[in-house]
Legacy VTK file of the C-alpha trace (Angstrom):
# vtk DataFile Version 3.0
C-alpha trace
ASCII
DATASET POLYDATA
POINTS 189 float
35.819 -11.440 18.790
32.892 -13.346 17.279
30.133 -11.524 15.432
26.592 -12.836 15.428
24.362 -12.084 12.453
20.715 -11.541 13.141
18.145 -11.828 10.341
14.987 -9.815 10.723
11.995 -11.135 8.811
9.679 -8.536 7.327
6.177 -9.901 6.843
5.020 -9.408 3.240
2.801 -6.404 2.768
3.353 -4.987 6.216
6.111 -2.459 5.801
4.657 0.987 5.337
5.949 3.340 2.699
8.539 4.842 4.998
9.528 1.376 6.242
9.232 2.530 9.845
5.734 1.260 10.628
4.680 -2.368 10.744
0.933 -2.795 10.375
-0.325 -5.098 13.057
2.518 -7.596 12.605
0.614 -9.652 10.015
-0.138 -9.612 6.329
-3.248 -7.729 5.241
-4.192 -10.482 2.786
-5.864 -13.755 3.594
-3.836 -16.883 2.924
-6.417 -18.323 0.529
-6.268 -15.227 -1.723
-2.524 -14.927 -2.063
0.136 -17.100 -3.672
2.786 -18.649 -1.512
5.806 -16.472 -0.837
8.782 -17.740 -2.800
11.849 -18.964 -0.992
13.867 -16.048 0.204
16.753 -14.800 -1.900
18.266 -13.230 1.208
18.110 -14.819 4.629
14.810 -13.983 6.320
13.437 -11.800 3.490
10.242 -13.062 1.842
10.139 -12.431 -1.894
6.906 -12.692 -3.883
7.977 -13.869 -7.326
4.539 -13.912 -8.976
5.242 -10.441 -10.391
8.294 -8.249 -10.982
9.008 -4.800 -9.582
8.007 -3.341 -12.977
4.728 -5.268 -12.908
4.019 -4.106 -9.373
4.761 -0.525 -10.411
2.361 -0.765 -13.341
-0.470 -2.159 -11.198
0.072 0.296 -8.345
0.248 3.318 -10.650
-2.903 2.239 -12.516
-4.754 1.839 -9.217
-3.428 5.133 -7.907
-4.556 6.897 -11.098
-8.089 5.589 -10.451
-7.981 6.775 -6.835
-6.763 10.241 -7.852
-9.462 10.556 -10.543
-12.147 9.730 -7.962
-10.734 11.997 -5.243
-10.416 14.840 -7.772
-14.135 14.487 -8.517
-14.872 15.013 -4.807
-12.360 17.697 -3.762
-10.995 18.998 -7.058
-7.669 18.628 -8.859
-6.064 21.743 -7.302
-4.160 21.645 -4.013
-2.462 18.249 -4.312
1.153 17.986 -3.102
3.594 15.183 -3.762
4.934 14.279 -0.323
7.190 11.553 -1.741
7.931 10.823 -5.404
7.411 7.392 -6.955
10.528 5.258 -6.732
11.877 1.799 -7.393
14.692 0.695 -5.147
16.579 -2.226 -3.753
15.128 -1.513 -0.360
16.942 -2.388 2.826
13.808 -4.264 3.870
14.561 -6.619 0.966
17.863 -7.398 2.642
19.882 -5.686 -0.076
19.723 -8.967 -2.007
20.777 -8.655 -5.641
17.921 -8.904 -8.127
15.215 -7.937 -5.596
13.505 -4.613 -4.989
10.363 -2.675 -4.178
8.258 0.040 -5.721
6.850 2.931 -3.712
4.031 4.845 -5.405
4.024 8.630 -5.176
2.576 9.768 -1.871
0.025 12.488 -2.555
-1.699 14.772 -0.048
-4.494 17.350 -0.214
-5.374 19.747 2.625
-9.143 19.121 2.377
-10.777 16.173 4.122
-13.788 14.400 2.661
-17.125 14.698 4.460
-18.782 11.441 5.502
-21.032 11.471 2.449
-18.129 12.294 0.116
-16.053 9.491 1.650
-18.807 6.912 1.266
-19.339 7.855 -2.365
-15.594 7.986 -3.151
-14.769 4.747 -1.315
-17.480 2.776 -3.136
-16.170 4.038 -6.491
-12.527 3.407 -5.516
-13.282 -0.206 -4.567
-15.103 -0.754 -7.854
-12.452 0.947 -9.999
-9.293 -0.559 -8.501
-10.785 -4.054 -8.716
-10.125 -3.816 -12.468
-6.413 -3.609 -11.572
-6.494 -6.539 -9.132
-6.929 -4.631 -5.845
-9.593 -5.176 -3.209
-10.100 -3.856 0.343
-7.766 -5.503 2.826
-9.678 -7.986 5.007
-9.153 -5.936 8.166
-9.701 -2.578 6.438
-13.480 -2.543 6.988
-13.054 -3.293 10.704
-10.693 -0.342 11.062
-13.094 1.921 9.169
-15.969 0.974 11.464
-13.967 1.671 14.623
-12.650 4.998 13.232
-16.184 6.073 12.305
-17.481 5.076 15.748
-14.773 7.214 17.363
-15.646 10.174 15.081
-12.365 9.872 13.235
-11.474 9.724 9.602
-10.492 6.939 7.298
-7.273 5.116 6.448
-7.855 2.187 4.125
-5.690 -0.426 2.444
-6.400 -2.149 -0.866
-4.324 -5.247 -1.647
-3.690 -7.428 -4.668
-2.797 -11.097 -4.988
0.927 -10.210 -4.922
0.660 -8.562 -1.457
1.097 -5.042 -2.884
-0.961 -2.279 -1.259
-2.650 0.954 -2.219
-3.607 3.360 0.550
-6.221 6.081 0.691
-7.063 8.266 3.664
-9.071 11.266 4.727
-8.756 12.724 8.216
-10.524 15.768 9.683
-8.107 18.684 10.213
-5.385 16.759 8.302
-6.691 16.224 4.785
-6.798 13.507 2.166
-4.017 11.331 0.823
-3.084 8.334 -1.254
-0.032 6.202 -1.821
1.058 2.616 -2.102
3.930 0.206 -1.993
4.948 -3.247 -3.087
6.560 -6.015 -1.161
9.879 -7.478 -2.316
9.754 -8.695 -5.917
12.404 -9.740 -8.450
13.595 -6.950 -10.756
13.036 -9.061 -13.898
LINES 1 190
189 0 1 2 3 4 5 6 7 8 9 10 11 12 13 14 15 16 17 18 19 20 21 22 23 24 25 26 27 28 29 30 31 32 33 34 35 36 37 38 39 40 41 42 43 44 45 46 47 48 49 50 51 52 53 54 55 56 57 58 59 60 61 62 63 64 65 66 67 68 69 70 71 72 73 74 75 76 77 78 79 80 81 82 83 84 85 86 87 88 89 90 91 92 93 94 95 96 97 98 99 100 101 102 103 104 105 106 107 108 109 110 111 112 113 114 115 116 117 118 119 120 121 122 123 124 125 126 127 128 129 130 131 132 133 134 135 136 137 138 139 140 141 142 143 144 145 146 147 148 149 150 151 152 153 154 155 156 157 158 159 160 161 162 163 164 165 166 167 168 169 170 171 172 173 174 175 176 177 178 179 180 181 182 183 184 185 186 187 188
């Protein structure tokens, strides 16, 4: 009996932290802002070799520290819960290829949502602060924010760097506030 192997390509920057959600089927970074994806180490798995997993971890944690500092100033430092701890792994979405992995930043949640005024103030400061660590709002993030606001909803925003790594920050009425982040596939060293 013959076995057929099927390679599934994961688009860089599109696998959410739990690897079960693909965001719109396309990268959140514009092609002119981001380096070319290196040839795949594993069949069908894009690997961004402009930074290592350790470098991605450092950048994501620095950006997340800025986000937490800003959110704490709006809703306070008490009440945060770690929904998922930070972790480096040789993720299945990296095809299990040797020498390749991902970093997932700690996923933090708070039961309080930000008011519209709090969000606007926090978001402006987040954008300014994480820029020092190479992150900027994803090109389609502002469009999503406008449509969520128009529908009376909350916010779920992505900030990306030149390596396709993403920070997330959200605040939803009746749900609360959260932050997290994840890298795409990078070499370990």
